[in-house]
C-alpha positions, -999 to +999 in steps of 0.1 A: -365-773+630-353-737+623-347-711+647-350-672+638-312-671+636-307-703+614-300-729+636-311-761+634-321-781+669-346-783+694-327-774+725-320-738+713-358-733+700-386-713+720-419-718+707-418-677+706-388-683+677-397-711+656-406-710+621-412-734+598-385-742+570-390-719+537-419-698+556-409-665+557-391-651+590-411-617+598-383-602+620-371-569+606-335-580+608-341-611+592-364-594+564-331-570+557-309-602+553-332-619+529-336-590+511-301-581+507-296-613+493-320-616+471-305-582+454-269-602+447-250-587+466-220-592+443-244-573+415-245-544+437-208-542+445-200-537+409-226-510+405-208-496+434-176-504+415-187-487+381-194-455+401-159-452+417-137-463+385-157-438+364-150-411+388-108-422+387-109-425+348-124-390+348-100-374+374-069-388+355-068-357+338-090-334+353-078-296+362-097-301+395-101-326+423-133-350+423-162-341+447-161-369+468-187-356+490-214-356+463-198-388+448-202-407+485-240-399+484-248-405+443-233-438+458-252-443+486-285-435+465-275-454+440-270-484+462-306-480+471-322-479+435-301-505+426-313-531+455-348-518+444-347-527+414-334-561+417-359-567+445-386-557+422-368-583+395-370-610+421-404-604+430-416-601+385-392-636+382-410-660+408-418-686+387-388-686+364-368-689+395-387-716+409-385-736+375-345-730+377-340-744+409-331-708+424-323-706+460-335-668+463-354-659+494-386-645+470-383-677+452-378-698+484-409-681+502-381-674+530-388-630+523-422-628+522-437-606+490-454-579+507-421-571+525-404-572+497-429-545+479-423-524+509-387-525+504-387-517+471-410-492+471-386-470+503-353-480+487-363-463+461-375-431+476-339-432+500-323-434+467-339-403+447-334-381+477-296-388+482-295-386+444-308-352+448-281-343+474-258-350+453-270-327+425-299-326+399-279-340+369-279-376+393-314-372+401-322-368+364-302-404+359-315-421+389-349-412+372-341-431+340-320-458+363-354-467+381-374-461+346-352-491+332-355-510+362-391-509+366-397-518+321-374-545+324-390-566+353-429-557+349-455-534+330-477-549+299-443-558+277-413-564+302-380-556+286-366-587+299-388-613+277-371-601+243-332-604+231-331-570+223-348-554+256-326-572+278-298-555+256-315-521+262-319-522+297-285-537+307-265-509+283-286-480+290-282-489+331-249-488+324-246-458+307-269-444+330-246-459+360-209-442+347-230-406+333-246-403+375-210-409+389-192-383+364-220-355+371-217-364+409-178-360+407-181-327+389-152-336+363-152-332+324-163-359+305-135-369+283-127-394+255-111-418+281-143-417+301-166-419+271-144-449+259-144-468+294-183-462+299-193-474+263-169-505+265-180-513+294-213-509+290-216-531+261-199-555+280-228-558+304-244-567+271-224-597+274-234-602+304-270-603+299-265-632+270-247-652+293-271-654+321-293-671+298-272-699+286-284-718+318-318-700+326-339-717+293-360-741+312-372-709+334-372-685+306-393-706+290-418-715+313-424-678+319-427-670+282-396-652+270-377-655+242-340-659+242-312-666+218-299-698+241-336-710+233-328-708+197-296-726+198-272-737+229-240-735+204-251-708+182-259-685+215-221-694+230-207-683+199-224-652+199-212-644+236-176-652+224-175-631+191-193-600+214-170-602+236-138-603+215-151-573+194-156-557+224-124-563+241-107-554+205-126-525+203-115-514+238-076-520+239-076-501+202-092-471+214-073-468+244-039-473+230-054-441+207-071-422+236-058-431+266-030-454+275-041-466+310-070-480+300-050-508+284-050-528+318-091-526+319-090-536+285-067-569+286-085-580+320-119-581+299-094-598+272-090-626+296-125-628+298-134-631+265-107-660+259-125-678+289-160-671+270-143-685+237-126-717+255-165-727+267-179-723+235-155-745+218-160-775+242-186-804+237-222-800+241-224-823+273-196-802+289-210-771+284-243-782+299-227-791+330-207-759+329-236-740+318-231-709+346-191-703+330-196-678+308-215-657+331-188-664+360-161-652+332-184-621+326-184-610+362-149-619+375-134-599+344-157-568+350-144-569+386-108-568+377-116-545+348-131-518+373-104-527+399-079-518+370-092-488+369-092-476+403-056-486+401-047-464+373-051-438+403-020-450+425 
């Protein structure tokens, strides 16, 4: 029998703390942990890296130092916003997550849906207040981000239900995040910032396609329309082609405008190579390793943003 602390065994449990496996734990601390797990910590961290990395890129040729206090407020506010958005997505995706065998707390029933809804509201409000503290331009970016997150998951025609809707949401969310970082830092929008923001937002579009490869059953049950439903191999080729085109465009633009951006461009190239290798393997191997394209996307974007930060050293 499981206890509220997650340990198993009758000798460590008292009746007051016993909870059934799969049932929601009502304690606030446990609910916060579950809500954080639902929001996918790896994704939340990359959003923070995007903000910090774009400030670093904007600082390469800036005449003045960034406003680090405002940037910190922006990061804190953005964390609340993206946490809220991903919790809302977890609420909206319960059907497909269960079909896909997801271990996320809402799908498993260990995070109560009502508690999650309250977290969504509180986090969104706190995020807006923090973003306003960072400046009105940051608040405007936050409003756009929140709208995209809402339109992606809920409403009469959620963006998540179509290929183009997903691309609008992820590309728009990427550009909005980078814009918020630059606005908070108070630096100029240099050509290097534009190239970096567009390339990395386009790379998010690759991730939007890659995640569908392993989620076909759940997406079909939820009534979505994805490329992976049309053709498994065709989707892999589209992902590989898009990744390669983005890397080439990024590298050429970096070489022409800001050679130091070659570092993140090369990291993305490694991710594109891994995706291309996946597309080249046989059908049975692809099905066994369906998460490989998304994993390559995640690792490479972590590396690219870290590489951008290293340019300041």
